[in-house]
C-alpha positions in Angstrom: 113.0 77.1 173.4 114.4 73.9 171.2 116.1 76.6 169.2 117.5 78.2 172.2 118.7 74.8 173.7 120.7 73.7 170.3 122.1 76.8 170.5 123.4 76.5 173.9 124.3 73.2 173.5 126.2 74.1 170.0 128.1 76.8 172.4 128.7 74.5 175.0 130.7 72.3 172.7 132.2 75.0 170.4 134.0 76.0 174.0 134.9 72.5 175.3 136.7 71.3 171.8 140.3 72.1 172.1 141.6 73.6 169.1 145.5 72.8 168.6 146.7 76.2 169.2 144.5 75.8 172.5 146.2 72.1 173.3 149.9 73.7 172.6 148.4 77.0 174.7 147.4 74.1 177.5 150.8 72.3 177.4 152.9 75.5 177.4 150.9 77.0 180.9 151.2 73.5 182.4 154.7 73.9 181.4 155.7 77.3 183.1 153.5 75.9 186.4 156.1 73.3 186.6 158.6 75.3 186.3 157.5 77.4 189.0 156.5 74.5 191.4 153.1 74.2 190.2 151.6 77.0 190.8 151.1 80.4 189.5 149.8 83.6 191.1 147.7 86.7 189.5 151.1 89.0 189.7 153.2 85.9 187.9 150.2 84.8 185.2 150.5 88.9 184.2 154.2 88.4 183.3 154.0 84.6 181.7 150.8 84.5 180.2 151.6 87.5 177.5 155.4 85.4 177.3 153.0 81.9 176.6 151.2 84.5 173.8 148.5 83.7 175.9 145.5 86.7 176.4 143.7 87.3 179.6 140.1 86.1 178.4 142.4 82.4 177.1 144.1 82.4 180.3 140.8 82.1 182.3 139.5 80.0 179.7 142.6 77.5 180.4 142.1 77.8 184.2 138.3 77.2 184.1 139.3 73.7 181.8 141.9 72.7 183.8 140.0 73.3 187.2 137.2 71.0 185.2 139.4 68.1 184.6 141.0 68.0 188.1 144.5 69.3 187.3 144.3 72.5 189.0 142.4 74.5 191.6 142.9 77.6 193.4 144.7 77.9 196.7 142.6 79.6 199.3 143.9 82.6 198.8 142.1 82.6 195.5 145.6 84.1 193.8 146.9 81.4 193.0 146.7 78.3 190.6 148.1 75.5 191.6 148.6 72.4 189.4 147.7 69.0 190.9 149.4 66.0 189.6 149.8 64.3 187.3 150.4 67.6 185.8 152.7 68.4 188.3 155.4 66.8 188.3 157.4 68.3 190.9 
């Protein structure tokens, strides 16, 4: 039981620690969303993310991280990621 808890905590710590690449991807995503009036639909993400060098799993992780930080949320359509202030500068 204790070993499982330590493994789980280690995995959570690894998932929350931002690597320089992840930080750069997050910055690129925020910039792209600001250029798009602080929104990004699923269809737009399918075009934008590959251009930014962000894989689908990385994009999902980034959006979850941004939501946990309170700088992004899904719109009521659940297809549009909305960038919130202060990250949204529009």
